[in-house]
MMTF fields as JSON, N, C-alpha, C and O atoms, coordinates in Angstrom:
{
  "mmtfVersion": "1.0.0",
  "mmtfProducer": "UNKNOWN",
  "numBonds": 327,
  "numAtoms": 328,
  "numGroups": 82,
  "numChains": 1,
  "numModels": 1,
  "chainsPerModel": [1],
  "groupsPerChain": [82],
  "chainIdList": ["A"],
  "bondAtomList": [4, 2, 8, 6, 12, 10, 16, 14, 20, 18, 24, 22, 28, 26, 32, 30, 36, 34, 40, 38, 44, 42, 48, 46, 52, 50, 56, 54, 60, 58, 64, 62, 68, 66, 72, 70, 76, 74, 80, 78, 84, 82, 88, 86, 92, 90, 96, 94, 100, 98, 104, 102, 108, 106, 112, 110, 116, 114, 120, 118, 124, 122, 128, 126, 132, 130, 136, 134, 140, 138, 144, 142, 148, 146, 152, 150, 156, 154, 160, 158, 164, 162, 168, 166, 172, 170, 176, 174, 180, 178, 184, 182, 188, 186, 192, 190, 196, 194, 200, 198, 204, 202, 208, 206, 212, 210, 216, 214, 220, 218, 224, 222, 228, 226, 232, 230, 236, 234, 240, 238, 244, 242, 248, 246, 252, 250, 256, 254, 260, 258, 264, 262, 268, 266, 272, 270, 276, 274, 280, 278, 284, 282, 288, 286, 292, 290, 296, 294, 300, 298, 304, 302, 308, 306, 312, 310, 316, 314, 320, 318, 324, 322],
  "bondOrderList": [1, 1, 1, 1, 1, 1, 1, 1, 1, 1, 1, 1, 1, 1, 1, 1, 1, 1, 1, 1, 1, 1, 1, 1, 1, 1, 1, 1, 1, 1, 1, 1, 1, 1, 1, 1, 1, 1, 1, 1, 1, 1, 1, 1, 1, 1, 1, 1, 1, 1, 1, 1, 1, 1, 1, 1, 1, 1, 1, 1, 1, 1, 1, 1, 1, 1, 1, 1, 1, 1, 1, 1, 1, 1, 1, 1, 1, 1, 1, 1, 1],
  "groupList": [{"groupName": "MET", "atomNameList": ["N", "CA", "C", "O"], "elementList": ["N", "C", "C", "O"], "formalChargeList": [0, 0, 0, 0], "bondAtomList": [1, 0, 2, 1, 3, 2], "bondOrderList": [1, 1, 2], "singleLetterCode": "M", "chemCompType": "L-PEPTIDE LINKING"}, {"groupName": "GLN", "atomNameList": ["N", "CA", "C", "O"], "elementList": ["N", "C", "C", "O"], "formalChargeList": [0, 0, 0, 0], "bondAtomList": [1, 0, 2, 1, 3, 2], "bondOrderList": [1, 1, 2], "singleLetterCode": "Q", "chemCompType": "L-PEPTIDE LINKING"}, {"groupName": "ARG", "atomNameList": ["N", "CA", "C", "O"], "elementList": ["N", "C", "C", "O"], "formalChargeList": [0, 0, 0, 0], "bondAtomList": [1, 0, 2, 1, 3, 2], "bondOrderList": [1, 1, 2], "singleLetterCode": "R", "chemCompType": "L-PEPTIDE LINKING"}, {"groupName": "THR", "atomNameList": ["N", "CA", "C", "O"], "elementList": ["N", "C", "C", "O"], "formalChargeList": [0, 0, 0, 0], "bondAtomList": [1, 0, 2, 1, 3, 2], "bondOrderList": [1, 1, 2], "singleLetterCode": "T", "chemCompType": "L-PEPTIDE LINKING"}, {"groupName": "GLU", "atomNameList": ["N", "CA", "C", "O"], "elementList": ["N", "C", "C", "O"], "formalChargeList": [0, 0, 0, 0], "bondAtomList": [1, 0, 2, 1, 3, 2], "bondOrderList": [1, 1, 2], "singleLetterCode": "E", "chemCompType": "L-PEPTIDE LINKING"}, {"groupName": "LEU", "atomNameList": ["N", "CA", "C", "O"], "elementList": ["N", "C", "C", "O"], "formalChargeList": [0, 0, 0, 0], "bondAtomList": [1, 0, 2, 1, 3, 2], "bondOrderList": [1, 1, 2], "singleLetterCode": "L", "chemCompType": "L-PEPTIDE LINKING"}, {"groupName": "SER", "atomNameList": ["N", "CA", "C", "O"], "elementList": ["N", "C", "C", "O"], "formalChargeList": [0, 0, 0, 0], "bondAtomList": [1, 0, 2, 1, 3, 2], "bondOrderList": [1, 1, 2], "singleLetterCode": "S", "chemCompType": "L-PEPTIDE LINKING"}, {"groupName": "PHE", "atomNameList": ["N", "CA", "C", "O"], "elementList": ["N", "C", "C", "O"], "formalChargeList": [0, 0, 0, 0], "bondAtomList": [1, 0, 2, 1, 3, 2], "bondOrderList": [1, 1, 2], "singleLetterCode": "F", "chemCompType": "L-PEPTIDE LINKING"}, {"groupName": "ALA", "atomNameList": ["N", "CA", "C", "O"], "elementList": ["N", "C", "C", "O"], "formalChargeList": [0, 0, 0, 0], "bondAtomList": [1, 0, 2, 1, 3, 2], "bondOrderList": [1, 1, 2], "singleLetterCode": "A", "chemCompType": "L-PEPTIDE LINKING"}, {"groupName": "HIS", "atomNameList": ["N", "CA", "C", "O"], "elementList": ["N", "C", "C", "O"], "formalChargeList": [0, 0, 0, 0], "bondAtomList": [1, 0, 2, 1, 3, 2], "bondOrderList": [1, 1, 2], "singleLetterCode": "H", "chemCompType": "L-PEPTIDE LINKING"}, {"groupName": "ASN", "atomNameList": ["N", "CA", "C", "O"], "elementList": ["N", "C", "C", "O"], "formalChargeList": [0, 0, 0, 0], "bondAtomList": [1, 0, 2, 1, 3, 2], "bondOrderList": [1, 1, 2], "singleLetterCode": "N", "chemCompType": "L-PEPTIDE LINKING"}, {"groupName": "TRP", "atomNameList": ["N", "CA", "C", "O"], "elementList": ["N", "C", "C", "O"], "formalChargeList": [0, 0, 0, 0], "bondAtomList": [1, 0, 2, 1, 3, 2], "bondOrderList": [1, 1, 2], "singleLetterCode": "W", "chemCompType": "L-PEPTIDE LINKING"}, {"groupName": "PRO", "atomNameList": ["N", "CA", "C", "O"], "elementList": ["N", "C", "C", "O"], "formalChargeList": [0, 0, 0, 0], "bondAtomList": [1, 0, 2, 1, 3, 2], "bondOrderList": [1, 1, 2], "singleLetterCode": "P", "chemCompType": "L-PEPTIDE LINKING"}, {"groupName": "ASP", "atomNameList": ["N", "CA", "C", "O"], "elementList": ["N", "C", "C", "O"], "formalChargeList": [0, 0, 0, 0], "bondAtomList": [1, 0, 2, 1, 3, 2], "bondOrderList": [1, 1, 2], "singleLetterCode": "D", "chemCompType": "L-PEPTIDE LINKING"}, {"groupName": "TYR", "atomNameList": ["N", "CA", "C", "O"], "elementList": ["N", "C", "C", "O"], "formalChargeList": [0, 0, 0, 0], "bondAtomList": [1, 0, 2, 1, 3, 2], "bondOrderList": [1, 1, 2], "singleLetterCode": "Y", "chemCompType": "L-PEPTIDE LINKING"}, {"groupName": "GLY", "atomNameList": ["N", "CA", "C", "O"], "elementList": ["N", "C", "C", "O"], "formalChargeList": [0, 0, 0, 0], "bondAtomList": [1, 0, 2, 1, 3, 2], "bondOrderList": [1, 1, 2], "singleLetterCode": "G", "chemCompType": "PEPTIDE LINKING"}, {"groupName": "ILE", "atomNameList": ["N", "CA", "C", "O"], "elementList": ["N", "C", "C", "O"], "formalChargeList": [0, 0, 0, 0], "bondAtomList": [1, 0, 2, 1, 3, 2], "bondOrderList": [1, 1, 2], "singleLetterCode": "I", "chemCompType": "L-PEPTIDE LINKING"}, {"groupName": "VAL", "atomNameList": ["N", "CA", "C", "O"], "elementList": ["N", "C", "C", "O"], "formalChargeList": [0, 0, 0, 0], "bondAtomList": [1, 0, 2, 1, 3, 2], "bondOrderList": [1, 1, 2], "singleLetterCode": "V", "chemCompType": "L-PEPTIDE LINKING"}, {"groupName": "LYS", "atomNameList": ["N", "CA", "C", "O"], "elementList": ["N", "C", "C", "O"], "formalChargeList": [0, 0, 0, 0], "bondAtomList": [1, 0, 2, 1, 3, 2], "bondOrderList": [1, 1, 2], "singleLetterCode": "K", "chemCompType": "L-PEPTIDE LINKING"}],
  "groupTypeList": [0, 1, 2, 3, 2, 4, 5, 6, 7, 8, 9, 10, 3, 2, 11, 5, 12, 5, 2, 13, 14, 5, 12, 15, 13, 2, 16, 14, 8, 12, 15, 4, 8, 15, 4, 2, 17, 18, 5, 2, 17, 2, 1, 16, 3, 5, 3, 2, 3, 16, 15, 15, 17, 17, 15, 15, 10, 5, 17, 5, 13, 13, 2, 5, 8, 13, 1, 4, 5, 2, 5, 2, 2, 2, 16, 8, 15, 0, 6, 16, 2, 12],
  "groupIdList": [1, 2, 3, 4, 5, 6, 7, 8, 9, 10, 11, 12, 13, 14, 15, 16, 17, 18, 19, 20, 21, 22, 23, 24, 25, 26, 27, 28, 29, 30, 31, 32, 33, 34, 35, 36, 37, 38, 39, 40, 41, 42, 43, 44, 45, 46, 47, 48, 49, 50, 51, 52, 53, 54, 55, 56, 57, 58, 59, 60, 61, 62, 63, 64, 65, 66, 67, 68, 69, 70, 71, 72, 73, 74, 75, 76, 77, 78, 79, 80, 81, 82],
  "secStructList": [7, 7, 3, 3, 3, 3, 3, 3, 7, 1, 1, 7, 7, 6, 6, 7, 5, 6, 6, 6, 5, 7, 1, 1, 7, 3, 3, 3, 3, 3, 7, 1, 1, 1, 1, 3, 3, 3, 3, 3, 3, 3, 3, 3, 7, 7, 5, 7, 7, 6, 6, 7, 7, 7, 3, 3, 3, 3, 3, 3, 3, 7, 6, 2, 2, 2, 2, 2, 2, 2, 2, 2, 2, 2, 2, 2, 2, 1, 1, 7, 7, 7],
  "xCoordList": [16.804, 17.23, 17.744, 18.176, 18.19, 19.636, 19.904, 19.417, 20.49, 20.913, 21.943, 22.987, 21.867, 22.832, 23.384, 22.633, 25.004, 25.287, 26.646, 27.709, 26.545, 27.769, 29.117, 29.208, 29.793, 31.594, 31.937, 31.816, 32.447, 32.878, 34.058, 34.193, 35.103, 36.468, 37.509, 38.623, 36.179, 36.489, 37.467, 38.423, 36.954, 37.672, 38.232, 37.706, 39.571, 39.865, 39.264, 38.543, 39.558, 38.65, 39.187, 40.08, 38.585, 39.224, 39.452, 40.622, 38.565, 38.169, 38.094, 37.089, 38.805, 38.898, 38.309, 38.555, 37.906, 36.892, 38.474, 39.415, 38.465, 39.589, 41.089, 41.82, 40.977, 42.003, 41.409, 42.089, 40.224, 40.271, 38.987, 38.954, 37.892, 37.004, 36.544, 37.061, 36.012, 36.063, 34.651, 34.041, 33.796, 33.053, 32.863, 33.887, 31.521, 31.701, 31.831, 31.475, 32.241, 32.881, 31.305, 30.608, 31.308, 30.462, 30.765, 31.499, 30.2, 31.274, 29.586, 28.619, 29.707, 28.748, 28.485, 29.265, 26.811, 26.651, 24.898, 23.969, 25.053, 23.62, 22.696, 22.483, 21.561, 20.531, 19.404, 19.644, 18.134, 16.737, 16.514, 16.098, 16.722, 16.783, 17.717, 17.466, 19.171, 19.834, 21.244, 22.407, 20.643, 21.598, 22.187, 21.648, 23.267, 24.589, 23.705, 23.036, 24.048, 23.486, 24.602, 25.308, 24.645, 25.742, 25.198, 24.287, 25.908, 25.366, 26.133, 27.149, 25.904, 27.148, 27.29, 26.516, 28.721, 28.9, 29.183, 30.105, 27.596, 27.347, 28.287, 28.794, 28.812, 28.745, 29.682, 28.898, 31.537, 31.888, 32.104, 32.484, 31.72, 32.115, 32.744, 32.553, 33.662, 34.572, 34.611, 34.694, 34.512, 34.743, 35.674, 36.054, 36.169, 37.183, 36.761, 36.517, 36.872, 36.082, 37.586, 38.636, 37.18, 38.808, 39.531, 40.43, 38.901, 39.543, 40.416, 40.982, 40.499, 40.799, 40.249, 40.76, 39.023, 38.237, 37.422, 36.273, 38.263, 37.072, 36.187, 35.929, 35.525, 34.002, 33.627, 34.186, 32.709, 31.666, 30.594, 30.244, 30.208, 28.826, 28.997, 29.408, 28.656, 28.408, 26.949, 26.139, 26.693, 25.712, 25.299, 25.408, 24.684, 24.451, 23.627, 22.705, 23.381, 22.451, 22.509, 23.487, 21.466, 21.442, 21.594, 21.611, 21.816, 22.055, 21.537, 22.118, 20.487, 18.854, 18.706, 18.06, 19.167, 19.06, 19.587, 19.143, 20.489, 21.003, 20.237, 19.787, 20.274, 19.168, 18.03, 17.604, 17.348, 15.817, 16.276, 15.718, 17.501, 16.926, 18.1, 18.57, 18.172, 18.37, 17.211, 16.738, 15.902, 15.179, 14.091, 13.235, 13.962, 12.884, 13.13, 12.401, 14.856, 15.905, 14.825, 14.19, 15.03, 14.536, 13.203, 13.008, 12.27, 10.911, 10.822, 10.17, 11.557, 11.055, 11.569, 11.126, 12.538, 13.06, 12.084, 11.433, 11.842, 10.415, 8.934, 7.919, 8.911, 7.238, 7.519, 7.326, 7.884, 8.542, 8.142, 8.608, 7.173, 6.696, 7.164, 7.266, 7.48, 7.472, 6.563, 6.857],
  "yCoordList": [-31.796, -32.469, -32.49, -31.565, -34.016, -34.392, -34.587, -35.284, -33.985, -34.124, -34.495, -33.85, -35.668, -36.043, -35.131, -34.887, -34.446, -34.417, -35.203, -35.323, -35.556, -36.661, -35.502, -34.275, -36.333, -35.657, -36.17, -37.352, -35.06, -35.625, -34.499, -33.321, -35.774, -35.149, -34.559, -34.103, -34.969, -35.085, -33.858, -34.039, -32.354, -31.508, -30.992, -31.214, -30.102, -29.574, -29.027, -28.044, -29.566, -29.906, -28.541, -28.698, -27.721, -26.351, -27.48, -27.848, -28.043, -28.023, -29.337, -29.498, -30.076, -32.15, -32.571, -31.915, -33.138, -33.802, -34.418, -34.609, -34.788, -35.06, -33.57, -33.207, -33.11, -31.978, -31.027, -30.244, -30.612, -29.538, -29.236, -28.309, -30.499, -29.837, -31.614, -32.647, -31.654, -32.814, -33.059, -32.161, -34.117, -34.358, -33.149, -32.492, -32.574, -31.708, -30.677, -29.853, -30.075, -28.52, -28.474, -29.348, -27.062, -26.321, -25.696, -24.714, -26.286, -25.578, -25.019, -24.835, -24.836, -23.766, -24.839, -24.904, -25.642, -26.332, -25.96, -25.304, -26.786, -26.553, -27.064, -28.162, -25.847, -25.687, -26.634, -27.377, -26.545, -26.873, -26.179, -26.682, -25.41, -24.621, -24.027, -23.232, -24.581, -24.474, -23.628, -23.931, -22.245, -21.414, -22.11, -22.861, -21.574, -21.856, -21.282, -20.263, -22.525, -22.706, -23.314, -24.29, -23.006, -22.788, -24.792, -24.91, -25.902, -27.269, -27.911, -28.575, -27.816, -29.403, -30.348, -30.526, -31.392, -32.221, -33.207, -33.34, -33.925, -35.322, -36.265, -36.822, -36.726, -38.264, -37.873, -37.511, -38.006, -38.722, -39.958, -40.65, -40.506, -41.983, -41.391, -40.388, -42.318, -41.604, -43.68, -44.814, -43.182, -44.364, -44.478, -43.419, -45.654, -45.482, -47.056, -48.251, -46.155, -47.552, -48.123, -47.672, -49.641, -50.513, -50.054, -50.687, -48.47, -47.89, -46.793, -45.822, -46.939, -46.09, -44.694, -43.883, -44.581, -43.141, -42.341, -42.578, -41.54, -41.3, -40.512, -39.713, -40.895, -40.233, -40.408, -40.888, -39.994, -40.127, -39.382, -38.28, -39.728, -38.341, -37.846, -38.464, -36.823, -35.773, -36.251, -36.481, -36.372, -36.343, -35.129, -35.274, -33.617, -32.6, -32.487, -33.25, -31.935, -31.447, -29.487, -28.827, -28.996, -28.035, -28.021, -29.023, -26.136, -26.487, -26.931, -27.357, -26.646, -26.96, -27.99, -27.954, -29.512, -30.905, -31.276, -32.269, -30.486, -31.236, -31.009, -31.713, -29.427, -29.032, -29.707, -29.938, -30.128, -30.49, -31.856, -32.088, -33.097, -34.008, -33.989, -35.032, -33.533, -33.184, -32.669, -33.319, -31.517, -31.852, -32.667, -32.369, -33.859, -34.977, -36.012, -36.872, -35.413, -37.227, -36.765, -37.481, -35.17, -34.569, -35.153, -35.741, -34.905, -34.768, -36.815, -37.486, -37.187, -38.183, -39.483, -40.582, -38.659, -39.124, -38.375, -39.022, -37.048, -36.97, -37.528, -36.854, -38.477, -38.948, -40.049, -39.928, -40.955, -42.2, -42.3, -41.746, -43.085, -43.495, -44.732, -45.516, -44.738, -45.654, -46.624, -47.491],
  "zCoordList": [-2.546, -4.223, -4.7, -5.388, -4.653, -5.104, -7.082, -7.972, -7.022, -8.591, -9.396, -9.292, -10.42, -11.102, -12.222, -13.166, -12.197, -13.325, -14.145, -13.535, -15.122, -16.063, -15.897, -15.858, -15.847, -15.595, -16.946, -17.267, -17.858, -19.203, -19.432, -19.103, -20.401, -19.917, -21.276, -21.535, -21.878, -23.582, -24.141, -24.894, -23.527, -23.843, -22.721, -21.631, -22.847, -21.917, -20.59, -20.418, -20.057, -18.653, -17.235, -16.402, -17.347, -15.958, -14.737, -14.635, -13.857, -13.12, -12.346, -11.653, -12.362, -12.06, -10.716, -9.704, -10.704, -9.624, -9.137, -9.908, -6.899, -6.512, -6.473, -5.551, -7.904, -7.528, -7.281, -6.618, -7.539, -7.504, -6.233, -5.423, -6.434, -5.918, -4.89, -5.315, -4.188, -3.007, -2.988, -3.569, -2.442, -1.328, -0.639, -0.448, -0.108, 1.094, 0.638, 1.481, -0.508, -1.187, -2.382, -2.898, -2.4, -2.686, -4.344, -4.455, -5.487, -6.572, -7.049, -6.311, -8.67, -9.07, -10.874, -11.824, -10.662, -11.359, -12.078, -11.608, -13.49, -13.591, -13.735, -14.25, -13.005, -12.426, -13.047, -13.999, -12.419, -13.386, -14.662, -15.706, -14.523, -15.709, -16.543, -17.449, -16.089, -16.679, -16.224, -16.492, -15.297, -15.009, -13.41, -12.598, -13.447, -12.373, -11.175, -11.0, -10.365, -9.106, -7.678, -7.934, -6.975, -6.087, -5.347, -4.527, -5.833, -5.145, -3.886, -4.092, -3.273, -2.542, -3.354, -4.294, -2.999, -4.056, -2.681, -1.877, -2.937, -1.63, -1.89, -0.917, -3.532, -3.402, -5.277, -6.155, -5.771, -6.973, -6.998, -6.054, -8.777, -9.527, -10.466, -11.154, -10.362, -11.473, -12.368, -11.896, -13.555, -14.257, -15.316, -15.816, -15.807, -16.753, -18.164, -17.998, -19.448, -20.532, -20.547, -20.089, -21.466, -21.49, -22.68, -23.234, -23.174, -24.168, -22.951, -23.453, -21.597, -21.29, -20.905, -20.133, -21.653, -21.618, -20.028, -19.655, -19.443, -18.071, -18.242, -19.143, -16.918, -16.923, -15.665, -14.679, -15.84, -14.574, -13.788, -14.211, -13.016, -12.223, -10.753, -9.771, -10.852, -9.04, -8.724, -9.621, -7.52, -6.985, -5.866, -4.649, -6.697, -6.123, -5.168, -5.458, -4.09, -3.119, -2.933, -3.282, -2.431, -1.969, -0.822, -0.108, -0.225, 0.311, 2.033, 3.032, 1.767, 2.367, 2.792, 3.838, 2.312, 2.218, 3.713, 4.289, 4.265, 5.496, 6.746, 7.65, 6.363, 7.161, 7.145, 8.276, 6.226, 6.361, 7.051, 8.123, 6.462, 7.047, 8.806, 9.261, 9.023, 10.825, 10.887, 11.82, 10.355, 10.642, 10.789, 11.623, 9.969, 9.662, 10.97, 11.464, 11.401, 12.223, 13.757, 14.532, 13.681, 14.926, 15.363, 16.427, 14.366, 14.802, 14.928, 15.728, 14.035, 13.98, 15.671, 16.006, 16.215, 17.711, 18.475, 19.295, 18.355, 19.481, 18.926, 19.102, 18.423, 17.507, 18.337, 19.547, 17.938, 19.148, 20.324, 21.32, 20.24, 22.449, 22.298, 21.354, 23.666, 24.383, 24.715, 25.537]
}
């Protein structure tokens, strides 16, 4: 399951994307019930308004997403008949 989290730089931000973490890194982020869970950063999107305000989004997934995707591809590859 992928999750998208909004980035806000309005307050003093301690951890910054592209400086402190990159796609592929694992970070702690709010989960479904608001608890902190360790998720992998899949994509970082940064935006800037005309007024110069920087924001953005993170696309995150859980640790099993890549394993599940590989397994589905393997099963699909074995089920193809000539």
